[in-house]
C-alpha positions as CSV (number, residue, x, y, z in Angstrom):
1,M,-3.4,39.8,37.1
2,V,-1.9,36.6,38.4
3,D,-2.3,35.9,42.1
4,K,1.3,35.8,43.4
5,R,0.2,33.6,46.3
6,N,-0.9,30.8,44.0
7,V,2.3,29.4,42.5
8,Q,0.5,27.1,40.1
9,K,-1.4,30.0,38.6
10,V,2.0,31.8,38.1
11,V,3.4,28.7,36.3
12,D,0.3,28.2,34.2
13,E,0.3,31.8,33.1
14,F,4.0,31.7,32.2
15,N,3.6,28.5,30.2
16,K,0.6,30.0,28.4
17,R,2.8,33.0,27.3
18,H,6.1,31.2,26.6
19,G,5.3,27.5,25.8
20,A,4.3,24.4,27.7
21,G,6.9,23.0,30.1
22,V,9.1,26.1,30.2
23,A,8.2,26.8,33.8
24,I,7.5,24.2,36.6
25,Q,7.2,24.3,40.3
26,L,10.6,23.3,41.8
27,S,8.8,20.7,44.0
28,E,7.6,18.9,40.7
29,Q,11.1,18.7,39.1
30,R,12.1,15.2,38.3
31,N,14.6,13.4,40.5
32,P,18.0,13.2,38.9
33,E,18.5,9.9,37.1
34,T,22.0,8.5,36.5
35,V,23.8,6.0,34.4
36,S,26.6,4.0,36.0
37,T,30.2,4.7,35.0
38,G,30.9,1.0,35.4
39,V,33.3,1.8,38.2
40,P,31.5,1.5,41.7
41,M,34.0,3.8,43.5
42,L,33.6,6.5,40.8
43,D,29.8,6.1,40.9
44,Y,29.9,6.8,44.6
45,A,32.2,9.8,44.2
46,L,29.8,11.3,41.6
47,G,26.7,10.7,43.7
48,G,25.4,7.8,41.6
49,G,27.0,8.0,38.2
50,W,26.7,10.3,35.2
51,G,23.5,12.3,35.3
52,K,21.0,11.8,32.4
53,N,20.6,14.7,30.0
54,T,24.0,16.1,31.0
55,Q,27.4,16.8,29.5
56,N,30.4,15.4,31.2
57,L,34.1,15.7,30.6
58,V,36.8,13.0,31.3
59,W,40.3,14.3,30.8
60,G,43.9,13.5,31.6
61,S,47.2,12.5,30.1
62,F,47.5,9.6,27.7
63,S,47.0,5.9,28.8
64,T,45.0,6.8,31.9
65,G,41.8,4.9,30.9
66,K,39.7,7.8,29.6
67,S,38.4,5.9,26.5
68,V,38.1,2.7,28.6
69,L,36.0,4.5,31.2
70,S,33.6,5.7,28.5
71,I,33.3,2.1,27.1
72,Q,32.7,0.8,30.6
73,T,29.8,3.2,30.8
74,I,28.3,1.7,27.7
75,V,28.8,-1.8,29.1
76,A,27.0,-0.8,32.3
77,L,24.2,0.9,30.3
78,Q,23.7,-2.3,28.2
79,H,23.5,-4.4,31.4
80,S,20.8,-2.2,32.9
81,D,18.8,-1.6,29.7
82,P,18.9,-4.3,27.0
83,D,17.3,-2.0,24.5
84,A,19.6,1.0,25.0
85,L,21.7,2.3,22.0
86,A,25.1,4.1,22.3
87,C,26.8,6.4,19.8
88,I,30.6,6.9,19.6
89,V,31.8,10.0,17.7
90,D,35.1,8.4,16.7
91,I,37.1,11.5,16.0
92,E,40.5,9.7,16.4
93,N,39.3,6.9,14.1
94,T,40.6,4.3,16.6
95,T,37.5,2.5,17.7
96,R,37.6,-1.2,16.8
97,D,34.9,-3.8,17.4
98,E,37.4,-6.4,18.7
99,W,38.5,-4.1,21.5
100,L,35.0,-3.2,22.5
101,E,34.0,-6.9,22.6
102,K,36.9,-7.6,24.9
103,L,35.6,-4.9,27.2
104,G,32.1,-6.6,27.2
105,V,30.3,-4.3,24.7
106,D,27.4,-5.7,22.6
107,T,28.7,-4.0,19.4
108,S,25.4,-4.6,17.6
109,R,23.9,-1.8,19.7
110,V,26.6,0.8,19.1
111,V,26.8,3.2,16.2
112,I,30.1,4.8,15.2
113,L,30.3,8.2,13.6
114,R,33.6,9.3,11.9
115,P,33.5,13.0,11.2
116,V,36.4,14.3,9.1
117,T,36.3,17.9,10.4
118,A,35.1,19.7,13.5
119,E,32.3,21.3,11.4
120,D,31.2,17.8,10.4
121,A,31.2,16.7,14.1
122,L,28.9,19.6,14.9
123,T,26.5,19.0,12.1
124,Q,26.3,15.2,12.7
125,T,25.9,15.6,16.4
126,M,22.9,17.9,16.0
127,Y,21.3,15.3,13.8
128,V,22.0,12.6,16.4
129,F,20.1,14.7,19.0
130,T,17.2,15.2,16.5
131,M,16.9,11.4,16.2
132,N,16.7,11.0,20.0
133,V,17.5,7.2,20.0
134,F,20.9,7.1,21.9
135,S,21.2,6.9,25.6
136,V,25.0,7.5,25.7
137,I,27.0,9.7,23.3
138,V,30.8,9.6,23.5
139,F,33.2,12.1,21.8
140,D,36.7,10.5,21.6
141,S,38.5,12.8,21.6
142,L,38.2,16.6,21.5
143,G,41.9,17.0,20.9
144,A,41.7,15.3,17.5
145,L,39.1,17.7,16.1
146,A,40.5,19.8,13.1
147,K,38.8,22.7,11.4
148,Q,37.7,22.4,7.8
149,R,40.1,25.1,6.8
150,D,43.0,23.1,8.4
151,V,42.0,20.0,6.5
152,Y,41.1,21.3,3.1
153,G,42.8,24.7,3.0
154,K,41.4,28.2,2.2
155,D,40.5,27.2,-1.3
156,G,39.3,23.7,-0.6
157,K,42.2,22.1,-2.5
158,G,44.2,21.0,0.6
159,A,45.8,22.7,3.5
160,K,49.4,24.0,3.4
161,G,51.7,23.8,6.3
162,E,51.6,27.6,6.9
163,E,47.8,27.6,7.0
164,A,47.5,25.1,9.8
165,S,46.5,26.4,13.3
166,Y,47.0,23.6,15.9
167,G,44.2,23.7,18.4
168,G,42.2,26.2,16.4
169,S,39.0,24.1,16.8
170,S,38.4,25.5,20.3
171,M,35.7,27.9,19.3
172,I,33.9,25.1,17.4
173,I,34.2,22.8,20.4
174,T,32.7,25.5,22.6
175,R,29.8,26.0,20.1
176,L,29.3,22.2,20.1
177,A,28.9,22.1,23.9
178,N,26.6,25.1,23.8
179,D,24.4,23.7,21.1
180,I,24.1,20.4,22.9
181,L,23.2,22.3,26.1
182,A,20.3,23.9,24.2
183,C,19.2,20.5,22.9
184,E,19.2,19.1,26.4
185,K,17.0,22.0,27.6
186,E,14.5,21.2,24.8
187,L,14.5,17.5,25.8
188,E,13.9,18.4,29.4
189,I,10.9,20.6,28.5
190,R,9.5,17.8,26.3
191,H,10.0,15.3,29.1
192,T,8.3,17.7,31.6
193,T,5.2,17.8,29.3
194,G,4.9,14.0,29.4
195,E,6.5,13.2,26.1
196,D,8.4,9.9,25.9
197,V,12.0,11.0,25.1
198,I,15.4,9.6,25.8
199,L,17.6,11.8,28.1
200,P,21.2,11.0,26.9
201,V,24.4,11.1,28.8
202,V,27.1,13.0,26.8
203,L,30.8,12.1,27.5
204,Y,33.7,14.1,26.1
205,I,37.2,12.7,26.2
206,G,39.8,15.4,26.6
207,Q,43.6,15.1,26.2
208,V,45.9,17.2,28.3
209,R,48.1,19.4,26.1
210,D,51.4,21.0,27.1
211,N,51.6,24.7,26.7
212,V,54.5,25.1,24.3
213,D,54.2,28.9,24.3
214,S,55.5,29.2,27.9
215,M,58.8,28.5,29.7
216,Y,56.7,27.0,32.5
217,V,55.0,23.6,32.3
218,A,51.3,24.2,32.0
219,F,48.4,21.9,31.0
220,K,45.7,22.9,28.6
221,L,42.5,21.3,27.5
222,S,41.1,21.3,23.9
223,G,38.1,23.7,23.9
224,G,39.7,26.0,26.5
225,N,38.1,27.0,29.8
226,A,34.8,27.9,28.1
227,I,33.8,24.2,27.5
228,K,34.0,23.5,31.3
229,H,31.1,25.8,32.0
230,A,28.7,23.6,30.0
231,M,29.7,20.5,31.9
232,S,27.7,18.9,34.7
233,S,30.7,17.0,35.9
234,I,34.4,17.0,35.2
235,V,36.6,14.0,36.1
236,Y,40.4,14.1,35.9
237,L,42.3,10.8,35.5
238,A,46.0,10.4,36.5
239,P,48.2,7.4,37.3
240,N,49.1,6.8,40.9
241,T,52.6,7.9,41.8
242,G,55.1,5.8,43.7
243,N,56.0,2.1,43.6
244,D,52.5,0.8,44.0
245,N,51.4,2.2,40.6
246,K,52.2,-1.0,38.6
247,I,49.9,-4.0,38.6
248,M,51.8,-7.2,38.1
249,G,50.5,-10.6,36.9
250,E,51.4,-13.7,34.9
251,V,50.7,-13.9,31.2
252,G,51.7,-17.1,29.5
253,G,53.8,-18.1,32.5
254,V,55.8,-14.8,32.5
255,K,55.4,-12.3,35.2
256,M,55.0,-8.8,33.8
257,Q,53.1,-5.5,34.3
258,I,49.4,-6.0,33.2
259,G,48.0,-2.7,34.3
260,K,48.3,0.4,36.4
261,K,46.5,2.0,39.3
262,I,44.5,5.2,38.4
263,T,43.1,7.9,40.6
264,A,40.0,9.8,39.4
265,R,39.4,13.3,40.9
266,V,35.9,14.8,40.6
267,E,36.8,18.5,39.8
268,K,33.2,19.6,39.1
269,N,29.9,18.0,40.1
270,K,26.5,19.7,39.7
271,E,24.7,16.6,41.1
272,D,26.7,16.1,44.3
273,A,29.7,17.3,46.2
274,P,32.9,17.9,44.1
275,G,36.4,17.2,45.2
276,R,36.0,13.5,45.8
277,M,38.6,10.9,44.8
278,A,38.1,7.4,43.4
279,G,40.8,4.9,42.7
280,F,40.6,1.9,40.3
281,D,42.7,-0.7,38.6
282,L,43.2,-0.3,34.8
283,I,44.0,-3.7,33.2
284,Y,45.3,-3.8,29.7
285,L,46.7,-7.4,29.5
286,A,44.2,-10.1,30.6
287,N,45.1,-13.3,32.4
288,D,43.3,-16.0,34.3
289,H,42.4,-13.7,37.2
290,R,42.0,-10.3,35.4
291,A,39.9,-9.2,32.5
292,V,40.8,-6.3,30.3
293,G,39.4,-2.9,31.3
294,V,38.5,-1.4,34.7
295,A,38.6,-4.0,37.5
296,R,35.0,-3.6,38.5
297,E,35.0,-6.2,41.3
298,R,38.1,-4.7,42.9
299,S,36.4,-1.3,42.8
300,L,33.3,-2.7,44.4
301,Y,35.4,-4.4,47.1
302,D,37.2,-1.2,47.9
303,L,34.0,0.7,48.2
304,A,32.4,-2.0,50.3
305,V,35.3,-1.8,52.7
306,F,35.2,2.0,52.8
307,L,31.5,2.0,53.7
308,G,31.8,-0.9,56.2
309,V,29.7,-3.3,54.1
310,I,32.7,-5.7,54.2
311,D,34.5,-5.7,57.6
312,V,38.2,-6.3,57.5
313,R,39.8,-7.6,60.6
314,G,43.4,-8.6,60.2
315,A,43.8,-10.8,57.2
316,W,40.1,-11.8,57.2
317,N,37.1,-10.3,55.4
318,Y,33.6,-10.6,56.9
319,Y,30.3,-10.0,55.1
320,R,27.1,-10.1,57.1
321,E,28.8,-11.9,60.0
322,G,26.3,-13.8,62.0
323,E,23.5,-13.3,59.5
324,E,22.0,-15.5,56.7
325,G,24.3,-15.4,53.7
326,A,27.4,-14.6,55.7
327,I,30.7,-14.9,53.9
328,K,34.2,-15.1,55.4
329,S,37.2,-14.9,53.2
330,Q,41.0,-14.6,53.8
331,G,42.6,-11.6,52.1
332,A,41.5,-8.9,49.7
333,D,42.5,-10.9,46.6
334,N,40.4,-13.9,47.6
335,T,37.4,-11.7,48.4
336,V,37.7,-10.0,45.0
337,E,37.9,-13.4,43.3
338,L,34.7,-14.4,45.1
339,L,33.0,-11.2,43.9
340,R,34.1,-12.1,40.3
341,N,32.9,-15.7,40.4
342,N,29.8,-15.4,42.7
343,V,27.1,-13.3,41.1
344,E,24.8,-13.5,44.1
345,F,27.6,-12.2,46.4
346,F,28.4,-9.4,44.0
347,D,24.7,-8.4,43.7
348,A,24.2,-8.6,47.5
349,V,27.2,-6.3,48.2
350,K,26.0,-3.9,45.5
351,T,22.5,-3.8,46.9
352,D,23.8,-3.0,50.4
353,I,25.9,-0.2,49.0
354,D,22.9,1.2,47.2
355,V,20.9,1.3,50.4
356,I,23.7,3.2,52.2
357,R,23.9,5.7,49.2
358,A,20.1,6.3,49.3
359,K,20.3,7.0,53.0
360,E,23.1,9.5,52.5
361,K,21.0,11.4,50.0
């Protein structure tokens, strides 16, 4: 009979019966580790970034930076871990090395999978988890998954129009998320027993779909509501409304729109508080002052001002006023430019933000 007052004996007896690592004392559970999203404001809203060994959903309407955000995560991962590998399950067949290189990705450390059907995606993904070599796995996007029957037809000779069932892959998407959740539990147990395993971040890209069966405007997500239950975090992206949505700049001497302002809303978060918002600039035309992708330096500046790391008084920005390494700059744009061109300044501001975040936890 196990002594109920001795917790370790209870754990040992349970693991003896059901397998090593199945039970642990809560006090011995690993501290949550995160991978940066590549967007400082969103990292803060999520409580540090995407949790390792978790599934996460980024969804919204088209052209809101969902795919770009997943790529920025890969860039941030490669900066923090030179040996890390990433996998993109390219369901839409739109991933190109030229675009990834513009965003700063080392494409030699990225593997692209191109499943034809939803069933193929399920089978290939399970093998990816068996290999356990990827630190980030991206599915882009769930809305493009098609069932084998819809692609090849009932007899395997090609689908006919009347056989197609748009959105009929929802059950397979739900099974995919559930199977991955089971794989994550197994990885966690192996990690608990001291085995050297990679705990990957899984990112799903989801497209908003209009509900055409109703007279009312309603938004739906591929995979239905069931997929949301397996997610550790859910982030919804939407363009800002109003006149300040457009980002203007000069390209080839001509002033034009080079990007847009996006708001990210954390709808679910198992690692920290949900409901937080994070804004960022999405740039799709580069010029001398802006690179393609998420404006990381602008996001860091906005977060630094929000947390008081950079003090704004009038038109002037002050960093560590009166201390060694103090910086004074006029205007937000000039300060962002300094962050872009001065690596030491960028790292110092980021370090100060990390200290504040650690105290908040």
